[in-house]
Residue, then its C-alpha position, 0 to 999 in steps of 0.5 A: m288214616r284210610n289205612m287205620d280205618k282198614e285195619e279197623e275193619r279187618e279186625d271187626n271182620m276177625e272177631e265177627e268171624v270167631k263169633r260165627i264159628p259153629p260148635w266143634t261137634k257140628h264140624i263133621t257132617i254126614r254128607g261131609i263123611v260121604a263127600s270124604l269117602l269119594i275123594g279118599i277112594i279117587y286119591s287111594v287110586i292115584v298114590m297107589k298108582l304112584n306106589l307101585t311105579t317111582g315111590l314118591v307121592p306128593n302132598l295132595n291136600v290142596s287138591a283134596a280140599l278143592l275137590a271137597y268145595v267142588f263136591i259139596k257146592s254141587w250138592t247145595k246147588l242141587l238141593q237149591k234147584a230141588n227147593f230142599v233147604s240145605t245147612p250152609f258150607t263152612r270153611q271148618e266143614n270144608t278143612i274137615i272133609q279135606t282132613c278125612a279124605v287126606a286121612c284115608y288115602s294116606i293109608s295107601v301112601g304109608g301102608g306098605f303096599g308098594s314096599y314092605l307088605l309087597g316085599l313079603n309075597k312069593k314073587t319078591y321072595e324069589q326075586s330076591g334069590a329065594d333061599t340061596q342069600k342067609g336069611n332068605i330062608p324058605g317060607s319066610y314069605k306070606e301073599p298078600g289077602l285082604d283079610w290080614m292087610i285089613g287087620f294089620l292096618f287096623v292095629v298099627s294105623f291108629v298109633g301114629l294119630l296120637a303120637l304128636v298131638p301133645l306138641r301140636k301147640i308147639m310146633i304149629i304156634d311156638y315154632k311157626l313151621t309152615y307145612p307148606s301144603g297145610t298152609a296152601t290148602a288153608v289159603l285156598i279154603n279161606g278164600f272160597h269162604t269170603p264175601k268176594g270168595d264165590k267169585m274166586a272160586k269159579k274162576q278156580v273151579n273153571g281152571f280146575l275142570k279145564f286142566f283136569s279134563l286136558s291131563f284125562i284126555w292126554s293120559f288117554f291119548q298116551w295109553f294108545y301108544s303103550g302097548g309093550d315094554q318101554c313103549g309110550f311117551v312115558n319113555f320118550p328120550t326128550l334129551g336123548l337116548k344116552a341121557w335117557k338111559q341115566s333116567f334123564y328125561f320128561d316122561f309127560s306125567m302131568t302127576y309130576v308136573g302137577a306136584g312140581m307147581i305145589c312144591s316150592h322152587l327149592v325143593n324142586l331144584s334140590l331134587l334136580l341137584g341130587a339127580v345131577l349128582s346121583w345118575g349123572i355123575m356117581w352111579p355111572l362112575i361107580s358102574d364102571r367099578k363093577g368087578a373092583w368094588f363089587p362082584s360083576t355077576l350081580p344084578e343092579s337090584s342086589m343090595r351087594s351091587l349097585n343098588g346098595y350104594k343107592v339106597f344107603i347114601s339115600i338114607a345117609l342123606i336123610l339122616g343126617d338132615g333129620l338129626y341135625n333139625f331134631l338136635r337144633t330143635l332139642f337145643f333151642t327148646g331147652r334154651s327156651i325153658y331154661a330163660s323161662l324159669n329164670k326169667k332171664n329175657p324170655a322175649s329175647s329167647n322167644r325172638m330167636m326161636d322164631k328166627t330159628f324155627s321159621p323157614a326162609g320164605s315164609d311171609n305172615k303178613n299175608q295170613p287171611l286172619d289174625e295170628l292172635q285169634r287163630n291161637e285162641v281158638f287153637i288152643r281154646e278147643s284143646i285136646p287133654l293131655w291124658v287122652a293123647c297119653v292113654g290112647y297112644m298106651v293103649f293102642s299100643v299095647i293093643s299092637i304088642i299083643v296082636i302083632p306077635i300073633m299075626f307074625p310070630a316072626l317079630k317078638w312082643y319086646y321089640v314092638l314095645v321098643a318100637y312104639t317107645l321110640a316112634p314118638s321121637l322119630s315122628f317129631c323128627n319127620a314132622y318137623g322136616a315136612g314143616l320146613t320142606d313139605m317132604n314126608m320121609a317116613y319110609n327113610y326111618g322105616k328102613v333104619a327100623l327094618f335093618v336094625l330089626a333084622a340084624l337083631s332077629g337073626n337068620d330064621n326070623g330077620v326078614v319078616a321081622g324087619l319088614i313088619g317092624c319097619g310097617l310099625i315105625k313108618s305108619i305111626v311116622s308118617i301119620s303123625s306127620d300128615l296130622m300136623h299137616d291138617f293141624k296147620t290147615g286147622h289152625l288158619t281156617l279157626t277149625s277145632p283140633r278136636s274135630m280135626l282129630l275125629s275126622q282124622a281118626i274116621g278118614t284112617a279107619i275107612g282107609c284101613v279098608i279102602a286101601p287093601l280094596t284099591f291094592f287089589l284092584f292094581y294086584k289082579a289087574f296088572d303084573i305087579g312086581n314085574p321088573d320090565g313092566e310098568y308097575k315094577a313096585p322097586y321097593a318092594l325087591i329093595y325093602r326085601n334086600m334091606a332086610i337080608l343085608g340086616v341079617e348078613g351085616f354091614s360087612a356084606l355092604p359093597q366096598h366104600c359104600l360105608q366111607l360114602c355114607y360117611g361123606f353125605f351124613a356130613f354134607a347134610i349137616v354142613a348144608n343145614l349148618v350154612r343155611d342157618i349161619a349164613p345170610e338169608r341171601v345166601g342162606k336161601w339157596v343152600p339145597l335141601p339134603m332130604a329133597m336131594a335124596v329122594p332122586f338117588l333112589v328114584g331117578a331123574y325122570f320126576a325131577i325134571d317133571m317138577c322143575v318143569g311144574s316150577l317153570v310153569v309157576y315162573l312163568f305164570h307169576r312172570f305173565n300174570s302175577n295176581k292171576a298166578s296166586l289165584m290159579i296155580p292150585a287149582v291148575a296143579s290139582g286139575l293136572i294130578c287129578g286127570d292123570g289119576l283119574w285116568i288109572l281107573p278106566s285103565s285098570i278095568l281095561a287091564l282086567a278085560k285083557v284089553k291091550p293098547p294097540i300101538c307101541m311107539n318105541f324109539l331106537a339108536s339109528 
């Protein structure tokens, strides 16, 4: 009887909550836009650092939502002390601020500042062999500039907002994709805006501030010991010098420890498995074949050397995983449609789809609001199909006209083909992100880069490939981020219309903030120096991939294609085992998408993220109730504190102030 009373009370509360939702036009506020701008700037700096160092950026949605709450609550308290009346801070406004801020810093993530756009500059052109390689012809470079970068971003970024809008119901409601960061963000926001949320929020804010301060102070402390190449705690040989040379060490990065606390254990363990398989086994063995499989005179950064194996095996894993999920999705979608048309037990088909598309480990019992109530609001505030289709076509036409004018090497018909294929690739990536929380847009961009470079020929191939990569990567990345935010909006009863509008506002802000942030680093630090802190490895890799595309697969080192075939097959088999095997077995099968990342980047960040998983495990072991509440706050504090130190360190670098000490480690 007591349980029935609680259930009735819960249903009454949900109905009351739905009635209290303000109209979608009230979700976006002036104070919300200002808060989004501040958060977007902070996170643009954080992700720009990650772009120019490792190239792997974790999902920071949860952290952005927490900062949004801190900012607006602090503002309303100041107004109350000054005897001003402010409008109530709702979960919808909290969601909109988070969405707008994420859209802003996402331009720094997917804008190519550490990869395809930076690959156009003269330094990367010279590091790639200048005119000694076919395709790397004189004049095939373009120095970074605020004017053309901002214009390019405005042209290409808005298309991705509309690519998957027609599929939002299918992915969020029908397939029940979890989008872990989107779900975690919604749980955090819903927790803040409940009767007991204020007390809970105070604990989380205190935890956030405590670990934010510790992380910032630790980053400040580390700076004193980094006065030279390979100096400081970031090069601490935790597991010994031999392991350090193969990138196996803990680099004391609070950013990646925090990211590891946000990602699931399976993702982090898959990263570690990929690191052991690549840097622990494969790369040392392949390096020993230097002179037999590839010329010993070539540097490792060359795509004809060890780097060729790293890049293409990573791509093979990603494409195998993505293709499997894409085909599986098409199969069950067609099966469901066929069952509905023939009215042959559609309920059975729906149950099959629920089982197929609900990731292992998702638990709908713990959702803060009833499923039907959320679905009702999500569908009621719909975005007309014609708006998405017409908008996509209009922005595509603008790009087809403007991009070839900015970059004559990329012909208009290639841009047309790119925008025709982009929705399919966006779906594939957004589906993978819904399962693994990994946005792998850059891998789809690499495929486009290679294909366009091959098609454009010797004279135009490099520039056409790099810019074409940017088109695909921007669309695929932004559409995936929007699905994360739609998931958050679905769980917080926020209108999809206001979500899309706030995403557009944040994207417009990001198109200006991201290039400004990039130039802060570009002027303050030696970007692209292979021996410096900001190596920007992906700029060189992307340009070499374009050069390879011009020359063809024949330029790849020996046995590289065979290894790619093997890892492509492994990705498909791993997914089959996860789907077919019993859950107790399938839940331990590694994720190929996650395994692929350390193949290219290195093992150190995988160790950092596994340390994050260890912290979460110990947290749950000693105080499970408190862990669920505090882990998002602690992780956000670690990420933000480490990231915020970048601003003063950039100012010190611009002022030519160097750290006073170099702490280095040598063999005895």
